[in-house]
GUPANU-904133 format. One record per residue (C-alpha): residue in three letters; z, y, x; residue number from 0. Coordinates in pm, 1 decimal, decimal comma. Each point is the difference from the previous one (the first is absolute). Layout:
{rec "ALA" {Z Y X} NUM}
...
***
This chain:
{rec "MET" {-1790,0 1750,7 -827,1} 0}
{rec "ARG" {-188,8 -248,9 218,1} 1}
{rec "ALA" {64,0 -371,9 -10,6} 2}
{rec "ALA" {-186,4 -317,9 94,4} 3}
{rec "VAL" {-55,8 -217,3 -307,5} 4}
{rec "LEU" {-105,0 -360,8 -57,0} 5}
{rec "HIS" {-159,9 -17,8 -344,1} 6}
{rec "GLU" {-16,4 -378,9 -38,8} 7}
{rec "ILE" {161,6 -295,7 175,2} 8}
{rec "GLY" {-253,8 -159,3 230,1} 9}
{rec "GLN" {-171,8 318,0 110,4} 10}
{rec "ASP" {-4,1 41,6 377,1} 11}
{rec "LYS" {-16,6 378,6 21,1} 12}
{rec "LEU" {222,2 283,2 -121,1} 13}
{rec "GLU" {-119,6 322,2 -157,0} 14}
{rec "VAL" {170,8 320,0 114,8} 15}
{rec "LEU" {38,5 223,9 -305,9} 16}
{rec "ASP" {134,7 353,2 -31,1} 17}
{rec "ASP" {98,1 -8,4 -368,2} 18}
{rec "VAL" {307,5 -223,9 26,8} 19}
{rec "GLU" {347,2 110,0 -108,8} 20}
{rec "ALA" {333,0 -159,1 90,4} 21}
{rec "VAL" {200,3 -62,0 -317,6} 22}
{rec "GLY" {345,6 -117,1 -105,3} 23}
{rec "PHE" {210,7 274,5 154,9} 24}
{rec "GLY" {339,3 45,3 -164,5} 25}
{rec "PRO" {366,0 -100,6 34,5} 26}
{rec "GLY" {62,4 -231,4 292,0} 27}
{rec "LYS" {-345,5 60,8 145,0} 28}
{rec "VAL" {-139,8 182,6 301,4} 29}
{rec "ARG" {-342,4 139,7 77,0} 30}
{rec "ILE" {-120,7 -65,0 356,8} 31}
{rec "ARG" {-274,5 173,3 195,3} 32}
{rec "VAL" {-143,7 -290,8 198,6} 33}
{rec "ARG" {-74,0 89,7 362,6} 34}
{rec "ALA" {-92,1 -336,1 150,4} 35}
{rec "THR" {-55,0 -350,1 -130,7} 36}
{rec "GLY" {-85,3 -328,4 166,5} 37}
{rec "LEU" {-247,8 -257,0 -125,1} 38}
{rec "CYS" {173,4 -334,5 -45,2} 39}
{rec "HIS" {-181,2 -328,8 -62,7} 40}
{rec "SER" {190,7 -24,3 -328,4} 41}
{rec "ASP" {-207,9 293,9 -124,3} 42}
{rec "LEU" {-316,1 -203,5 58,0} 43}
{rec "SER" {161,1 -301,6 -166,8} 44}
{rec "ALA" {78,1 207,2 -309,3} 45}
{rec "MET" {-356,6 133,1 -6,6} 46}
{rec "SER" {-144,6 -352,3 16,2} 47}
{rec "GLY" {239,1 -146,0 -258,4} 48}
{rec "VAL" {197,3 -220,0 240,1} 49}
{rec "LEU" {312,5 199,3 -86,8} 50}
{rec "PRO" {53,9 90,5 -368,0} 51}
{rec "GLN" {-60,8 367,1 -73,7} 52}
{rec "PRO" {-124,4 174,3 -317,6} 53}
{rec "ALA" {-309,2 219,2 36,4} 54}
{rec "PRO" {-128,9 261,1 34,7} 55}
{rec "PHE" {247,3 87,5 271,2} 56}
{rec "VAL" {74,7 206,6 308,2} 57}
{rec "PRO" {71,1 -234,5 294,5} 58}
{rec "GLY" {243,1 73,3 281,4} 59}
{rec "HIS" {373,2 -67,0 31,1} 60}
{rec "GLU" {68,7 75,5 366,5} 61}
{rec "GLY" {44,2 378,1 -4,1} 62}
{rec "ALA" {209,2 296,5 107,2} 63}
{rec "GLY" {12,6 367,7 -92,2} 64}
{rec "GLU" {209,1 286,6 -132,9} 65}
{rec "ILE" {189,4 41,3 -324,6} 66}
{rec "ILE" {-162,0 269,8 -214,0} 67}
{rec "GLU" {222,6 -21,7 -305,2} 68}
{rec "VAL" {303,1 -197,3 -117,2} 69}
{rec "GLY" {83,7 -92,3 -357,4} 70}
{rec "GLU" {323,6 40,9 -187,2} 71}
{rec "GLY" {279,3 -223,4 126,1} 72}
{rec "VAL" {-137,5 -41,4 350,6} 73}
{rec "GLY" {281,8 113,3 225,7} 74}
{rec "ASN" {-82,8 -143,6 341,0} 75}
{rec "LEU" {-344,7 155,6 46,7} 76}
{rec "LYS" {-141,2 351,4 -8,2} 77}
{rec "ALA" {-333,7 172,8 37,1} 78}
{rec "GLY" {-112,5 -0,5 362,7} 79}
{rec "ASP" {170,3 -326,6 94,5} 80}
{rec "ARG" {-210,4 -229,4 216,4} 81}
{rec "VAL" {-12,4 -353,2 -143,3} 82}
{rec "VAL" {-155,2 -342,7 38,2} 83}
{rec "VAL" {-120,8 -171,5 -316,8} 84}
{rec "CYS" {186,3 -324,3 -71,6} 85}
{rec "TRP" {-206,4 -215,2 -235,7} 86}
{rec "LEU" {288,3 -242,5 -61,7} 87}
{rec "PRO" {314,1 206,5 -66,2} 88}
{rec "ALA" {327,9 -176,8 -71,6} 89}
{rec "CYS" {172,0 74,8 -330,6} 90}
{rec "GLY" {341,6 -100,2 137,5} 91}
{rec "VAL" {119,6 -164,6 -320,6} 92}
{rec "CYS" {-216,5 -308,6 -60,5} 93}
{rec "PRO" {116,0 -348,4 109,2} 94}
{rec "ALA" {-224,4 4,5 309,6} 95}
{rec "CYS" {138,8 335,1 113,5} 96}
{rec "LYS" {358,8 -108,7 -63,5} 97}
{rec "ARG" {-61,8 -306,2 218,7} 98}
{rec "GLY" {-124,2 225,1 277,1} 99}
{rec "GLN" {-362,1 -112,4 -39,4} 100}
{rec "THR" {-133,2 344,4 -81,6} 101}
{rec "GLU" {-351,2 -92,4 113,6} 102}
{rec "LEU" {-17,0 -228,9 -304,2} 103}
{rec "CYS" {81,9 274,9 -250,5} 104}
{rec "LEU" {-265,3 14,8 -271,7} 105}
{rec "ALA" {78,7 347,3 -129,4} 106}
{rec "GLY" {-283,4 158,9 195,1} 107}
{rec "PHE" {-255,8 -239,5 -144,7} 108}
{rec "MET" {89,5 114,9 -348,0} 109}
{rec "ASN" {-185,9 323,1 77,0} 110}
{rec "ALA" {-321,3 -179,1 94,7} 111}
{rec "GLY" {-110,4 -26,2 -362,5} 112}
{rec "THR" {50,3 370,6 -74,4} 113}
{rec "PRO" {-284,9 239,3 88,5} 114}
{rec "ASN" {85,1 236,7 286,0} 115}
{rec "PHE" {-311,3 212,4 -34,5} 116}
{rec "LYS" {-255,6 120,6 -250,3} 117}
{rec "ARG" {-344,1 158,0 -0,6} 118}
{rec "PRO" {-236,6 111,0 -276,0} 119}
{rec "GLY" {-125,7 -358,8 -31,9} 120}
{rec "GLY" {345,5 -147,0 -64,3} 121}
{rec "ASP" {313,5 -131,6 168,3} 122}
{rec "LEU" {21,0 -133,9 355,1} 123}
{rec "PHE" {262,6 -230,6 146,8} 124}
{rec "GLY" {150,4 21,7 347,3} 125}
{rec "PHE" {10,7 -307,3 220,3} 126}
{rec "ALA" {346,3 -157,3 3,5} 127}
{rec "GLY" {124,7 282,4 -220,1} 128}
{rec "THR" {-88,9 261,0 263,2} 129}
{rec "GLY" {-361,2 75,4 102,8} 130}
{rec "THR" {-10,5 202,0 323,4} 131}
{rec "PHE" {-376,1 46,8 47,5} 132}
{rec "THR" {43,0 337,3 -162,0} 133}
{rec "GLU" {120,8 351,7 67,7} 134}
{rec "GLU" {301,4 -25,8 -231,7} 135}
{rec "VAL" {193,4 -281,6 -164,8} 136}
{rec "VAL" {292,6 -11,8 -244,1} 137}
{rec "VAL" {251,3 -281,7 56,7} 138}
{rec "ASP" {360,4 -88,8 -77,4} 139}
{rec "ALA" {240,7 183,1 229,1} 140}
{rec "GLY" {100,7 -334,7 149,5} 141}
{rec "CYS" {-353,7 -39,7 134,9} 142}
{rec "ALA" {39,0 313,5 216,2} 143}
{rec "VAL" {208,6 -72,1 309,7} 144}
{rec "PRO" {84,7 298,3 225,2} 145}
{rec "ILE" {-116,7 -19,8 361,2} 146}
{rec "PRO" {120,0 198,7 304,5} 147}
{rec "ASP" {-201,1 302,3 110,3} 148}
{rec "ASP" {-104,6 -165,8 326,5} 149}
{rec "VAL" {-184,5 -284,6 -174,9} 150}
{rec "PRO" {-367,8 94,3 -50,8} 151}
{rec "PHE" {-151,9 -71,0 -341,0} 152}
{rec "ASP" {-247,1 -254,6 138,7} 153}
{rec "ILE" {280,0 -200,1 165,2} 154}
{rec "ALA" {216,0 24,0 -313,2} 155}
{rec "ALA" {-286,8 -134,1 -211,0} 156}
{rec "LEU" {-20,8 -314,5 214,0} 157}
{rec "ILE" {373,4 -53,6 -36,0} 158}
{rec "GLY" {-50,6 10,4 -377,8} 159}
{rec "CYS" {-155,1 -346,0 -1,6} 160}
{rec "GLY" {-180,4 -170,8 287,9} 161}
{rec "VAL" {249,4 55,2 279,2} 162}
{rec "THR" {301,7 -74,1 -219,4} 163}
{rec "THR" {-165,1 -319,6 -127,0} 164}
{rec "GLY" {-100,8 -140,2 338,5} 165}
{rec "LEU" {299,2 112,5 200,2} 166}
{rec "GLY" {240,3 -121,4 -267,8} 167}
{rec "ALA" {-165,7 -342,1 -16,8} 168}
{rec "ALA" {103,9 -57,8 361,5} 169}
{rec "LEU" {332,6 183,3 1,5} 170}
{rec "ASN" {131,1 -82,2 -348,2} 171}
{rec "THR" {-174,8 -301,9 -148,4} 172}
{rec "ALA" {-58,0 -214,7 307,8} 173}
{rec "ASP" {274,4 151,7 217,1} 174}
{rec "VAL" {-199,3 -120,9 300,2} 175}
{rec "ALA" {214,9 -161,4 268,4} 176}
{rec "ALA" {-17,4 126,3 358,3} 177}
{rec "GLY" {-204,2 -228,2 225,5} 178}
{rec "SER" {-194,9 -151,7 -289,2} 179}
{rec "SER" {-374,0 -53,4 -49,0} 180}
{rec "VAL" {-184,5 196,9 -268,2} 181}
{rec "ALA" {-351,0 3,1 -144,0} 182}
{rec "VAL" {-127,9 278,1 -225,2} 183}
{rec "ILE" {-310,4 -76,4 -207,8} 184}
{rec "GLY" {-170,5 322,2 -105,1} 185}
{rec "CYS" {34,8 298,2 231,3} 186}
{rec "GLY" {-66,6 311,8 -202,0} 187}
{rec "GLY" {268,3 265,3 -37,2} 188}
{rec "VAL" {251,3 -236,5 -160,5} 189}
{rec "GLY" {-62,5 -282,9 246,5} 190}
{rec "ILE" {28,6 234,5 298,3} 191}
{rec "SER" {330,7 123,1 -143,0} 192}
{rec "ALA" {120,9 -360,9 -23,4} 193}
{rec "ILE" {-97,3 -43,4 365,7} 194}
{rec "GLN" {204,0 305,7 92,8} 195}
{rec "GLY" {292,8 -137,4 -197,5} 196}
{rec "ALA" {-18,7 -335,7 178,5} 197}
{rec "ARG" {-12,4 180,5 334,0} 198}
{rec "LEU" {307,4 204,7 -93,5} 199}
{rec "LYS" {187,1 -320,8 -83,8} 200}
{rec "GLY" {-78,3 -146,9 342,7} 201}
{rec "ALA" {-263,8 -263,4 -81,9} 202}
{rec "ALA" {-121,2 -157,2 325,0} 203}
{rec "GLU" {-352,5 -80,7 -119,0} 204}
{rec "ILE" {-189,8 191,3 -267,8} 205}
{rec "VAL" {-349,3 -125,6 -83,6} 206}
{rec "ALA" {-219,7 235,4 -202,8} 207}
{rec "VAL" {-267,8 -166,8 -212,7} 208}
{rec "ASP" {-292,0 197,1 -144,3} 209}
{rec "PRO" {-377,6 -45,6 -28,4} 210}
{rec "VAL" {-67,5 361,3 107,2} 211}
{rec "ALA" {-10,0 47,3 377,8} 212}
{rec "SER" {112,3 364,5 -8,1} 213}
{rec "ARG" {310,4 -95,3 -198,2} 214}
{rec "ARG" {83,3 -272,8 247,6} 215}
{rec "GLU" {-28,1 252,3 282,2} 216}
{rec "SER" {227,4 240,5 -187,8} 217}
{rec "ALA" {257,3 -272,7 -63,6} 218}
{rec "LEU" {43,7 -49,2 374,1} 219}
{rec "LYS" {80,2 369,6 39,1} 220}
{rec "PHE" {269,4 -20,6 -268,5} 221}
{rec "GLY" {187,0 -296,5 146,7} 222}
{rec "ALA" {-196,6 -320,1 -55,1} 223}
{rec "THR" {1,4 -225,0 306,7} 224}
{rec "LYS" {-321,5 -175,2 -101,1} 225}
{rec "ALA" {-277,3 79,6 -250,2} 226}
{rec "VAL" {-240,4 -258,2 -140,7} 227}
{rec "SER" {-259,1 -45,8 -271,5} 228}
{rec "PRO" {88,3 -236,1 -289,2} 229}
{rec "ASP" {-209,1 -277,1 158,8} 230}
{rec "GLU" {202,5 30,0 319,2} 231}
{rec "LEU" {339,5 -32,5 -169,3} 232}
{rec "PRO" {32,3 -380,3 43,7} 233}
{rec "ASP" {-55,1 36,7 374,9} 234}
{rec "ALA" {254,3 284,2 12,1} 235}
{rec "LYS" {250,5 -221,8 -181,5} 236}
{rec "GLN" {-52,8 -267,7 264,4} 237}
{rec "GLN" {22,7 242,0 292,0} 238}
{rec "VAL" {300,5 199,6 -120,3} 239}
{rec "THR" {208,3 -266,9 -174,2} 240}
{rec "GLY" {-122,9 -326,0 150,0} 241}
{rec "GLY" {-146,4 -87,3 -339,4} 242}
{rec "GLU" {333,4 13,0 -183,2} 243}
{rec "GLY" {-78,6 316,3 -194,8} 244}
{rec "PHE" {138,6 351,5 -3,5} 245}
{rec "ASP" {357,2 84,3 -90,2} 246}
{rec "TYR" {-126,0 272,2 -235,7} 247}
{rec "VAL" {-341,8 54,9 -153,9} 248}
{rec "PHE" {-75,0 313,1 -201,4} 249}
{rec "GLU" {-281,0 -18,6 -255,5} 250}
{rec "VAL" {-118,6 358,3 -52,9} 251}
{rec "VAL" {-329,8 -61,6 -180,3} 252}
{rec "GLY" {99,1 -106,2 -350,6} 253}
{rec "LYS" {-218,7 -309,1 -41,3} 254}
{rec "SER" {96,5 -361,7 -57,2} 255}
{rec "ALA" {-233,6 -117,4 277,6} 256}
{rec "THR" {173,8 211,1 263,8} 257}
{rec "ALA" {341,7 -89,0 -141,7} 258}
{rec "ARG" {-90,1 -367,1 38,7} 259}
{rec "THR" {-112,4 65,8 357,1} 260}
{rec "ALA" {325,6 181,7 64,6} 261}
{rec "TYR" {199,2 -292,7 -138,8} 262}
{rec "ASP" {-189,5 -248,7 217,2} 263}
{rec "HIS" {69,9 205,4 314,2} 264}
{rec "THR" {372,6 38,4 -71,2} 265}
{rec "ARG" {219,2 -253,5 180,5} 266}
{rec "ARG" {217,1 -242,4 -192,3} 267}
{rec "GLY" {311,1 192,8 -95,6} 268}
{rec "GLY" {-177,7 328,9 69,0} 269}
{rec "THR" {-62,1 294,3 -227,6} 270}
{rec "LEU" {-313,1 111,0 -184,2} 271}
{rec "VAL" {23,9 360,1 -122,1} 272}
{rec "VAL" {-244,0 95,8 -277,6} 273}
{rec "VAL" {-69,8 373,7 25,2} 274}
{rec "GLY" {-350,2 33,5 -147,4} 275}
{rec "ALA" {-37,1 84,2 -370,0} 276}
{rec "GLY" {-239,2 -247,3 -160,9} 277}
{rec "ALA" {-152,0 -86,5 -336,0} 278}
{rec "MET" {185,6 -170,3 -284,7} 279}
{rec "ASP" {-270,8 -268,5 -26,3} 280}
{rec "ASP" {-5,1 -85,1 372,0} 281}
{rec "PHE" {225,6 -303,2 39,5} 282}
{rec "LEU" {155,2 -133,2 321,7} 283}
{rec "GLN" {3,5 -380,1 8,6} 284}
{rec "LEU" {276,9 -191,3 173,5} 285}
{rec "ASN" {85,1 -364,4 -52,0} 286}
{rec "MET" {354,9 -91,7 -83,4} 287}
{rec "PHE" {41,4 -227,0 302,6} 288}
{rec "GLU" {-87,8 266,0 259,7} 289}
{rec "LEU" {208,5 255,2 -183,8} 290}
{rec "PHE" {301,7 -231,5 28,6} 291}
{rec "PHE" {-68,4 -169,1 332,8} 292}
{rec "ASP" {-95,7 302,4 211,2} 293}
{rec "GLU" {284,3 219,3 -126,7} 294}
{rec "LYS" {-198,9 318,0 56,0} 295}
{rec "ARG" {141,6 312,8 -158,6} 296}
{rec "ILE" {-245,1 198,6 -211,8} 297}
{rec "LEU" {121,8 358,0 -37,1} 298}
{rec "PRO" {-195,1 252,4 -208,2} 299}
{rec "SER" {58,8 358,7 113,8} 300}
{rec "MET" {-28,1 269,5 -266,7} 301}
{rec "TYR" {-23,5 353,2 142,4} 302}
{rec "GLY" {177,4 -103,2 318,9} 303}
{rec "GLY" {264,8 -209,7 -169,6} 304}
{rec "GLY" {282,2 253,8 19,0} 305}
{rec "ASP" {136,7 323,5 -137,7} 306}
{rec "VAL" {-289,8 244,3 15,2} 307}
{rec "LEU" {201,8 313,8 71,7} 308}
{rec "THR" {185,3 -171,9 283,5} 309}
{rec "SER" {-331,6 -125,0 135,9} 310}
{rec "TYR" {-148,2 351,7 -7,0} 311}
{rec "GLU" {295,3 139,2 195,3} 312}
{rec "ARG" {-11,7 -283,1 254,0} 313}
{rec "THR" {-372,9 44,5 52,8} 314}
{rec "ILE" {38,0 373,2 62,8} 315}
{rec "ALA" {281,2 -65,7 249,4} 316}
{rec "LEU" {-208,5 -258,6 186,3} 317}
{rec "TRP" {-300,8 232,2 5,3} 318}
{rec "ARG" {203,4 292,5 131,3} 319}
{rec "ALA" {137,9 -220,5 276,9} 320}
{rec "GLY" {-348,7 -112,1 100,3} 321}
{rec "ARG" {75,6 -362,8 -87,9} 322}
{rec "ILE" {-296,8 -27,4 -239,2} 323}
{rec "ASP" {-342,7 165,8 6,7} 324}
{rec "LEU" {-105,0 144,5 -335,0} 325}
{rec "GLU" {-249,6 260,7 119,5} 326}
{rec "GLY" {-211,5 -275,6 154,1} 327}
{rec "LEU" {-36,6 -172,9 -337,1} 328}
{rec "ILE" {-209,2 290,9 -128,2} 329}
{rec "THR" {-341,5 -76,8 146,8} 330}
{rec "HIS" {-209,3 209,1 -240,1} 331}
{rec "ARG" {37,6 317,8 -205,9} 332}
{rec "VAL" {-216,5 118,5 -288,2} 333}
{rec "PRO" {25,8 272,8 -265,2} 334}
{rec "LEU" {35,4 -102,8 -363,4} 335}
{rec "ALA" {-368,2 78,5 -59,9} 336}
{rec "GLU" {-90,6 -281,9 241,7} 337}
{rec "ILE" {235,5 -259,5 -147,4} 338}
{rec "ASN" {-276,4 -260,6 -30,5} 339}
{rec "GLU" {-45,6 10,7 377,2} 340}
{rec "ALA" {365,2 -101,8 28,1} 341}
{rec "LEU" {-62,2 -292,6 -237,6} 342}
{rec "ASP" {-285,7 -120,4 221,7} 343}
{rec "GLN" {222,0 26,5 308,5} 344}
{rec "MET" {262,6 -216,9 -165,8} 345}
{rec "ARG" {-248,1 -261,3 -126,3} 346}
{rec "THR" {-167,1 -43,2 337,6} 347}
{rec "GLY" {326,4 -4,5 191,5} 348}
{rec "THR" {-105,8 306,5 200,9} 349}
{rec "ALA" {326,4 179,2 -75,7} 350}
{rec "LEU" {363,4 -104,4 30,3} 351}
{rec "ARG" {94,3 287,1 -229,2} 352}
{rec "THR" {-211,6 289,8 -119,4} 353}
{rec "CYS" {185,6 316,9 -88,5} 354}
{rec "ILE" {-149,2 195,7 -288,8} 355}
{rec "GLU" {83,3 364,4 56,4} 356}
{rec "ILE" {29,1 198,5 -321,9} 357}
***
């Protein structure tokens, strides 16, 4: 079986091998034939060591495919079912789930330390307990969410992470008010999804901020009313808000420097939404006076900040109705053998989302 493997944290290229085997199948598990998978910036962050991940490992967590085999005790799935891979399934019984905060359930992370694959040289882990840069993967049944027949695999893969994360940040976490002003810092696939969410909620002004010109141009097509480079953000703040600051600022980069910029461009009493996944040793500095005096809300948004299954269903309904554009997010397509080309597209900002077709 083919899979793309990172041998050591810090390496910048993956090796596509054909001697990998998906392991762990048994009761409560399903085996999935992956058909499409998106490249998310979190995959690069895991490769570089920004996000914790044991190695060697198979990256990828934004995937969709067909059930090949179901283990004993799995009653809601069968061979042939079309599914999206959910890297953060809810157990339903932990305190977070009982409170209705299923996106904070840690059950899925418990699988991250168990190898999902093996090859003659030893065990391999799967990123975030999954690992979708492969032809087949074995996961808990809760990680396989059925999708309707009219949802293509490439669209379903996007819903598995990037779209749910960005859209949910605007719809769930921020609950953007109609007529408000919004700035989104970082306009890849997740940032563009946040822009679409803000547009759906009726934001009057949506400023897209990104250093890459092609991404700024794309943001305007997806609903941004203005697109600027990071250096132009202070002027945009002055022009759009009279210098007061934006009602909502979404940080979709995952760095303390951009989070600080986002905070500084949020109005007093406004809302900063932290969407980007950053490093554990990258600290955001705020003084206690500004934290108290400015009364700005700082809202982290984990996986869209809401029930994942509900978010999937809502996203599909909005897509079917033509209210959001998911096809347009896929700007590049490559086969698994050319996975390193996809990595380059992500690093340079050439792509919003690259679909790896398997």
